[in-house]
C-alpha positions in Angstrom: 140.1 -123.5 -101.9 142.6 -123.0 -104.7 146.0 -124.7 -104.9 147.6 -122.9 -107.8 151.4 -123.3 -107.8 151.1 -126.0 -105.1 152.2 -129.6 -105.3 150.5 -132.6 -103.7 151.4 -136.2 -103.3 148.5 -138.6 -103.0 149.2 -142.2 -102.2 146.8 -145.0 -103.1 145.7 -142.8 -106.0 145.1 -145.6 -108.5 141.4 -145.9 -107.7 138.7 -145.1 -105.1 139.3 -142.4 -102.5 142.9 -141.7 -103.6 141.9 -141.2 -107.2 139.1 -138.8 -106.2 141.5 -136.8 -104.0 144.1 -136.5 -106.8 141.4 -135.5 -109.3 140.0 -132.8 -106.9 143.5 -131.3 -106.3 144.1 -131.0 -110.0 140.7 -129.3 -110.4 141.8 -126.8 -107.7 145.0 -125.9 -109.7 147.6 -128.1 -108.0 150.2 -130.3 -109.5 149.8 -133.9 -108.3 152.1 -136.9 -107.9 149.8 -139.9 -107.9 151.3 -142.9 -106.2 150.1 -146.5 -106.2 151.6 -149.9 -105.7 150.3 -151.3 -109.0 152.1 -149.8 -112.0 149.4 -150.6 -114.5 146.6 -149.2 -112.3 148.4 -145.9 -111.7 149.3 -145.5 -115.3 145.6 -146.0 -116.2 144.7 -143.4 -113.6 147.3 -141.0 -114.9 145.7 -141.1 -118.3 142.4 -140.0 -116.8 144.0 -137.4 -114.5 146.2 -135.9 -117.3 143.3 -134.0 -118.7 142.7 -132.2 -115.4 146.1 -130.7 -114.9 149.8 -131.5 -114.4 150.2 -134.9 -112.9 152.9 -137.5 -112.4 152.3 -141.2 -112.0 154.6 -143.1 -109.6 154.5 -146.8 -108.9 155.7 -147.4 -105.4 155.1 -149.5 -102.3 154.6 -147.1 -99.4 155.9 -149.8 -97.0 159.3 -149.8 -98.7 161.6 -147.0 -97.5 163.7 -146.7 -100.6 160.7 -146.5 -102.9 159.0 -143.8 -100.8 162.2 -141.7 -100.7 162.5 -142.1 -104.4 158.9 -141.1 -105.0 159.3 -137.9 -102.9 162.5 -137.0 -104.7 160.9 -137.6 -108.1 158.0 -135.4 -107.2 160.2 -132.5 -106.1 162.5 -132.9 -109.1 159.5 -132.7 -111.5 157.5 -129.9 -109.8 160.2 -128.1 -107.8 158.5 -128.3 -104.4 156.1 -130.2 -102.1 153.2 -128.6 -100.2 150.7 -131.3 -99.4 150.9 -135.0 -98.6 147.8 -137.2 -98.4 148.5 -140.6 -96.8 145.6 -142.5 -98.3 147.2 -145.9 -99.3 145.7 -148.7 -97.4 144.6 -152.3 -97.4 142.3 -154.4 -95.3 143.3 -157.8 -94.0 140.4 -159.7 -92.4 140.6 -161.9 -89.3 140.4 -161.9 -85.5 143.5 -162.1 -83.4 143.2 -165.9 -83.3 142.6 -166.2 -87.1 144.9 -163.7 -88.7 148.4 -164.8 -89.6 151.5 -163.0 -88.3 152.3 -162.3 -91.9 148.9 -160.8 -92.5 149.1 -158.6 -89.3 152.6 -157.4 -90.4 151.4 -156.6 -93.9 148.4 -154.7 -92.6 150.4 -152.4 -90.4 153.3 -152.1 -93.0 151.0 -150.6 -95.6 148.6 -148.6 -93.4 150.8 -147.3 -90.6 154.4 -147.8 -91.6 153.5 -146.4 -95.1 152.0 -143.2 -93.7 155.1 -142.8 -91.4 157.6 -143.3 -94.2 155.8 -140.9 -96.6 155.5 -138.3 -93.8 159.2 -138.7 -92.9 160.4 -137.8 -96.3 157.7 -135.3 -97.1 158.5 -133.2 -93.9 162.1 -132.8 -95.1 160.8 -131.1 -98.3 158.2 -129.0 -96.5 160.6 -127.4 -93.9 161.3 -123.8 -94.6 158.0 -123.1 -96.3 155.4 -125.1 -94.4 152.9 -127.6 -95.6 150.0 -129.8 -94.8 149.7 -133.6 -94.2 146.3 -135.3 -94.2 146.1 -138.9 -93.0 143.1 -141.0 -94.2 142.2 -143.1 -91.2 138.8 -144.6 -90.7 135.9 -144.7 -88.3 137.4 -148.1 -87.4 139.9 -146.1 -85.4 137.3 -145.8 -82.6 134.3 -147.9 -83.7 135.4 -151.5 -84.0 133.8 -154.4 -85.8 134.3 -158.2 -85.6 137.1 -159.7 -87.6 139.2 -156.7 -88.5 141.7 -156.5 -85.6 144.7 -155.6 -87.7 142.8 -153.0 -89.7 141.4 -151.4 -86.6 144.8 -151.3 -84.9 146.4 -149.6 -88.0 143.7 -146.9 -88.2 143.8 -146.2 -84.5 147.5 -145.9 -84.8 147.2 -143.3 -87.5 145.3 -141.0 -85.2 148.0 -141.2 -82.5 150.6 -140.5 -85.2 148.6 -137.6 -86.4 148.5 -135.9 -83.0 152.2 -136.6 -82.3 153.3 -135.2 -85.7 151.1 -132.2 -85.3 153.1 -131.3 -82.2 156.5 -132.2 -83.5 156.2 -130.2 -86.7 154.1 -127.2 -85.7 157.3 -125.2 -85.4 157.9 -126.0 -89.1 154.5 -124.6 -90.0 153.5 -128.1 -91.1 149.9 -128.9 -90.1 148.9 -132.6 -89.7 145.3 -133.7 -89.5 143.3 -136.9 -90.1 140.0 -137.8 -91.7 137.9 -140.8 -90.7 135.7 -141.9 -93.5 132.7 -144.1 -92.9 131.4 -146.4 -95.6 132.6 -145.1 -99.0 131.7 -146.4 -102.5 135.0 -147.8 -103.4 136.5 -151.1 -104.7 137.6 -151.9 -101.2 133.9 -151.8 -100.0 132.9 -153.9 -103.0 135.6 -156.5 -102.1 134.3 -156.6 -98.5 130.7 -157.0 -99.5 131.7 -160.0 -101.6 132.8 -161.8 -98.4 129.3 -161.5 -97.0 126.7 -164.3 -97.3 124.2 -161.9 -98.9 126.0 -158.8 -100.3 122.7 -157.1 -101.1 121.3 -157.6 -97.6 124.6 -156.3 -96.2 124.4 -153.2 -98.2 120.8 -152.6 -97.0 122.1 -152.9 -93.5 124.9 -150.4 -94.2 122.4 -147.9 -95.6 120.3 -148.1 -92.4 123.3 -147.1 -90.4 123.6 -143.7 -92.1 121.2 -140.9 -90.9 121.8 -139.1 -94.2 120.5 -142.1 -96.1 123.4 -142.9 -98.3 127.0 -144.1 -98.2 129.8 -141.6 -99.0 131.6 -141.0 -102.3 135.3 -140.4 -102.9 134.3 -136.8 -103.7 133.0 -136.4 -100.2 136.4 -137.3 -98.8 138.3 -135.3 -101.4 136.4 -132.1 -100.4 137.3 -132.7 -96.7 140.9 -133.2 -97.6 141.1 -130.0 -99.6 139.6 -128.1 -96.7 142.2 -129.4 -94.2 145.0 -128.8 -96.6 143.9 -125.3 -97.5 144.5 -121.9 -95.9 140.8 -122.0 -94.7 142.1 -124.5 -92.1 145.3 -122.6 -91.2 144.5 -122.8 -87.5 143.6 -126.5 -87.5 146.2 -129.1 -86.6 146.2 -132.5 -84.8 142.5 -132.8 -85.4 140.3 -135.7 -86.6 137.5 -134.9 -89.0 134.8 -137.7 -89.2 133.2 -137.9 -92.6 130.6 -140.7 -92.2 127.1 -139.4 -92.9 126.4 -139.5 -89.1 127.0 -143.3 -88.9 129.1 -143.2 -85.7 126.9 -140.8 -83.8 123.9 -143.1 -84.4 125.6 -146.3 -83.4 125.1 -149.7 -84.9 
């Protein structure tokens, strides 16, 4: 799965899954525009990614149209083309429907769903004429719900619907669109969630019991799946959802 002379945009690339995806694309020979909302974080990430290959750090909020359009334009100006978009940027706002604020609900969907839509909107314009691949990072929350994350679950379920619709809309442009649903992955987002638990260590033990493979995932696990779906090895796959969760959802909870 080589990506020599290919260009990828990875959002939410400042840490966690996004950083792992950006790193893996660079290792495979791609040029990568790493996008993150926090300027300091993406600059720190770029320093680490720079040793792997040609990369560009862009500070942008994926929920703001003007910033997304500028990020895509900057990428094409720097590298001359765009072949892959990975919509990974995401946040998690906790709360049930009766607890979460309207502002919290809106922010959740603005980043996770509107952000993926905006990035796709402007990336498709650059991929037309040569084709490309879009990979949306959803979640097992798209179809396996938990208490207290109503907005997050809605945003991730929405990503799967968007993936299917985009796959149909842009097949004629030779643009494939697929989604990945990670389970529990060792990331700062997971660490933050564990800290909200009364006993984080007990919560982690419970999480491990949910995985038939006996471990939680790593950003590298997701990165390898992304590269497959973006590669020619998956040239006949579009509109699909790949679950990468160590068997968690087939076992139940």
